[in-house]
C-alpha positions in Angstrom: 18.0 47.7 -30.8 16.7 47.5 -27.2 13.2 46.4 -28.5 14.5 43.9 -30.8 16.9 42.4 -28.0 13.6 41.9 -25.5 11.6 40.4 -28.5 14.1 37.3 -28.9 14.1 37.0 -25.6 10.8 36.5 -25.2 10.3 34.2 -27.8 13.0 32.2 -26.9 11.4 32.1 -23.2 8.1 31.4 -24.9 9.4 28.5 -27.0 11.5 27.0 -24.3 8.6 27.1 -21.7 5.8 25.5 -24.7 8.5 22.7 -25.4 9.3 22.2 -22.1 5.4 21.7 -21.5 4.5 19.2 -24.1 3.8 15.6 -24.0 6.6 13.3 -23.8 5.5 9.7 -26.2 5.8 6.7 -24.9 7.5 4.1 -27.9 7.6 0.3 -27.7 11.4 -1.1 -28.9 10.0 -0.9 -32.3 9.0 2.6 -32.2 5.5 2.7 -32.6 3.7 5.0 -30.1 2.3 3.2 -27.1 1.2 6.8 -24.9 2.2 9.3 -23.3 3.4 11.0 -20.6 1.9 14.3 -20.2 3.3 17.1 -18.4 1.0 17.4 -15.3 2.3 13.3 -14.8 -1.0 12.2 -16.9 -0.3 9.1 -18.6 -2.2 8.1 -21.6 -2.2 4.9 -23.7 -2.1 4.7 -27.2 -5.7 5.3 -28.3 -5.6 8.7 -26.0 -7.0 7.5 -23.2 -5.8 8.6 -19.8 -4.8 5.1 -17.6 -3.5 6.7 -14.2 -1.1 9.7 -13.3 1.8 10.8 -11.3 1.1 13.6 -8.9 3.4 16.1 -7.9 4.3 14.4 -4.7 4.8 11.1 -5.8 1.8 9.3 -5.8 1.0 7.4 -8.6 -3.0 6.7 -9.3 -4.9 5.0 -11.4 -7.7 5.8 -13.9 -9.8 5.9 -11.4 -7.8 8.1 -9.2 -7.4 5.6 -6.6 -3.7 6.0 -5.4 -1.7 2.7 -6.3 1.8 3.8 -5.1 4.0 6.5 -4.5 7.7 7.5 -6.0 9.8 8.9 -3.2 12.4 11.8 -3.6 15.5 8.9 -3.4 14.0 7.2 -6.1 12.1 4.5 -3.8 8.9 3.0 -5.8 6.2 2.3 -3.1 2.8 0.1 -3.5 -0.2 1.1 -2.4 -0.1 -0.4 0.9 3.2 1.7 1.4 5.3 -1.2 1.0 8.7 -0.8 -1.1 8.7 -2.7 -4.6 12.0 -0.7 -5.9 14.3 1.7 -6.4 15.0 4.1 -9.2 19.3 4.3 -8.9 20.6 7.9 -9.8 22.4 6.2 -12.9 18.9 4.8 -14.3 19.7 1.2 -12.6 16.3 0.0 -11.8 16.0 -2.7 -8.8 13.2 -4.3 -7.7 12.5 -5.2 -3.6 15.4 -7.2 -3.5 18.3 -5.1 -4.7 18.5 -6.9 -8.1 18.7 -5.0 -11.0 15.5 -5.6 -13.2 16.4 -2.7 -15.8 17.7 0.5 -16.8 16.4 3.8 -17.9 19.7 5.3 -20.1 19.5 9.1 -20.1 18.6 9.5 -23.7 15.3 7.9 -22.8 16.1 4.6 -23.6 14.2 2.1 -21.9 16.2 -1.6 -21.6 15.5 -4.9 -19.8 17.3 -7.1 -17.3 19.4 -8.4 -19.9 19.9 -5.1 -21.4 18.2 -5.2 -25.0 15.8 -2.4 -25.4 12.3 -2.3 -24.3 10.9 0.9 -25.3 11.9 4.8 -24.8 10.3 7.6 -22.5 12.8 10.3 -23.6 12.2 13.8 -21.9 10.4 11.6 -18.9 11.9 11.2 -15.5 14.0 8.1 -15.4 11.5 7.3 -12.0 8.6 7.9 -14.6 9.5 5.8 -17.2 10.4 3.1 -14.6 6.7 3.2 -13.3 5.4 3.2 -16.6 7.2 0.3 -17.8 8.2 -2.0 -14.7 6.0 -1.6 -11.9 2.7 -0.7 -12.6 -0.1 -1.8 -14.9 -2.6 0.9 -15.4 
């Protein structure tokens, strides 16, 4: 019995780790796949080509590996020069540099524009990463 419980526990851990490390699809408002964000922060377009990356420290890089911005721990999004260009609030509201709401990332990953209309989804992706991809940087 003890071996069965250990085996089940190990299976659950492996299943959980495997699922949490998978790439997360980025989808348009119509549901079509437009790319993905891999667990290491690599951003791929719909063809599978790497178009950028978000490093563990929040640095945002283009496909050449050059830094083009950064996400601070408080949700502030900075351009390559270090100037603030926006912020993602804890509730998922995306604001431009003057503080105006330009969109929102819902808890289920739905990405909404400033009018509240769905423009895509990024479920399973941190809200700051979704904001980077949909609102601030074009890779």
